[in-house]
KOLDODREN-724291 format. One record per residue (C-alpha): residue number from 1; chain; residue in one letter; x negated, y, z negated. Coordinates in Angstrom, 2 decimals, m for minus. Each point is the difference from the previous one (the first is absolute). Example, Ala and Ser with C-alpha at 12.3 -4.5 7.8 and 13.67 -1.06 7.14 Angstrom:
     k   c   r        c1        c2        c3
     1   A   A    m12.30     m4.50     m7.80
     2   A   S     m1.37      3.44      0.66
% end
This chain:
     k   c   r        c1        c2        c3
     1   A   M     48.77    m52.69    m35.53
     2   A   S      1.97     m0.69      3.14
     3   A   A      2.49      2.27      1.73
     4   A   E      2.81     m2.35     m0.97
     5   A   Q     m0.90      0.37     m3.69
     6   A   W      0.05      3.81      0.35
     7   A   L      3.47     m0.15      1.54
     8   A   N      1.25     m2.31     m2.76
     9   A   L     m1.49      2.25     m2.72
    10   A   S      1.94      3.00      1.24
    11   A   K      3.27     m1.93     m0.41
    12   A   L     m0.60     m0.89     m3.67
    13   A   P      1.44      2.00     m2.93
    14   A   A     m2.17      2.73     m1.55
    15   A   G     m2.95     m1.24     m2.07
    16   A   F     m0.41     m3.40      1.65
    17   A   G     m3.19     m0.58      1.93
    18   A   L     m3.43     m1.58      0.21
    19   A   S     m3.28      0.53     m1.83
    20   A   Y     m3.47     m0.84      1.26
    21   A   R     m3.03     m0.02     m2.31
    22   A   N     m3.52     m0.56      1.28
    23   A   D     m3.34      0.99     m1.65
    24   A   G      1.43      2.90     m1.97
    25   A   L      2.18      1.30      2.85
    26   A   N      3.71     m0.11     m0.72
    27   A   I      2.59      0.58      2.72
    28   A   D      3.68      0.15     m0.94
    29   A   I      2.64      0.07      2.72
    30   A   Q      3.58      0.56     m1.18
    31   A   S      3.30      0.66      1.65
    32   A   D      1.46      3.45     m0.65
    33   A   G      3.58     m1.27      0.38
    34   A   E      0.72      2.31      2.92
    35   A   G     m1.54     m1.97      2.84
    36   A   G     m3.61      1.07     m0.62
    37   A   V     m2.97     m1.19     m2.06
    38   A   N     m2.35      1.61     m2.52
    39   A   V     m3.67     m1.00      0.09
    40   A   T     m2.30      0.64     m2.99
    41   A   A     m3.69     m0.85      0.05
    42   A   T     m2.25      0.20     m3.10
    43   A   A     m3.53     m1.08     m0.76
    44   A   D     m1.16     m1.09     m3.46
    45   A   S     m3.47      1.51      0.39
    46   A   I      1.32      3.50      0.62
    47   A   G      2.30      1.83     m2.38
    48   A   R      3.44      0.82      1.25
    49   A   Q     m0.18      3.01      2.19
    50   A   V      2.62      1.58      2.16
    51   A   T     m1.17      1.75      3.12
    52   A   V      2.50      2.18      1.77
    53   A   K     m0.73      0.97      3.55
    54   A   H      2.10      2.88      1.22
    55   A   T     m0.03      0.83      3.67
    56   A   E      1.67      3.03      1.48
    57   A   T      0.63      0.50      3.62
    58   A   E      0.88      3.15      1.79
    59   A   H      2.19     m0.01      3.00
    60   A   R     m1.32      2.55      2.37
    61   A   I      2.05      0.77      3.01
    62   A   R     m1.98      0.70      3.11
    63   A   D      1.48      1.48      3.08
    64   A   E     m0.78     m2.61      2.62
    65   A   T      2.65      1.04      2.44
    66   A   T     m0.99      0.53      3.55
    67   A   S      1.09      3.13      1.68
    68   A   N      1.72     m0.08      3.34
    69   A   E     m0.81      3.55      0.89
    70   A   V      0.24      0.84      3.65
    71   A   K     m2.96      2.03      1.09
    72   A   E      0.73      2.65      2.56
    73   A   R     m2.18     m0.18      3.03
    74   A   R     m0.55      2.81      2.36
    75   A   P     m0.07     m0.98      3.62
    76   A   G     m3.48     m0.04      1.42
    77   A   L     m1.24      1.76      3.12
    78   A   Q      0.69     m3.02      2.20
    79   A   Q      3.65     m0.14     m1.13
    80   A   W      0.42      3.72      0.72
    81   A   I     m1.38     m0.44      3.53
    82   A   V      2.22     m3.01      0.74
    83   A   G      3.07      1.80     m1.39
    84   A   T     m0.73      3.12      2.04
    85   A   I     m0.46     m2.00      3.23
    86   A   I      3.30     m1.84     m0.53
    87   A   A      1.82      3.28     m0.72
    88   A   V     m1.44      1.63      3.16
    89   A   L      0.97     m3.01      2.13
    90   A   L      3.57      0.08     m1.35
    91   A   L      0.27      3.73      0.67
    92   A   F     m1.34     m0.52      3.56
    93   A   L      2.51     m2.79      0.70
    94   A   I      2.89      2.07     m1.35
    95   A   W     m1.11      2.98      2.12
    96   A   E     m0.18     m2.18      3.14
    97   A   L      3.48     m1.43     m0.68
    98   A   I      1.42      3.52     m0.41
    99   A   K     m1.65      1.15      3.25
   100   A   K      1.31     m3.04      1.87
   101   A   Y      3.52      0.54     m1.37
   102   A   L     m0.03      3.69      0.89
   103   A   N     m1.30     m0.72      3.54
   104   A   K      2.78     m2.54      0.59
   105   A   N      2.68      2.46     m1.08
   106   A   Q     m1.35      2.82      2.22
   107   A   T      0.04     m2.07      3.19
   108   A   L      3.69     m0.83     m0.25
% end
């Protein structure tokens, strides 16, 4: 059965369709009248039997979010030494500027 035939079947009124019979296998394809089709397959060698397969799914929610936590870092020894040297140099420069300013004012 071609795709075009499937599309045409879905447009027919309910109950209209096709039947294929081959070596005891019967396939009936009928329009359901609502844009779909019903397919029934039976075999003559096996009694009519209805098998219902029921599948349940569970939706489990997993927390897959990534955290953007900021980790606190303590400054290492090298950073302490560099910071201390810069602070001492700034204090020395400020002290020299104060001395120079005071010496200028005393000579006047």
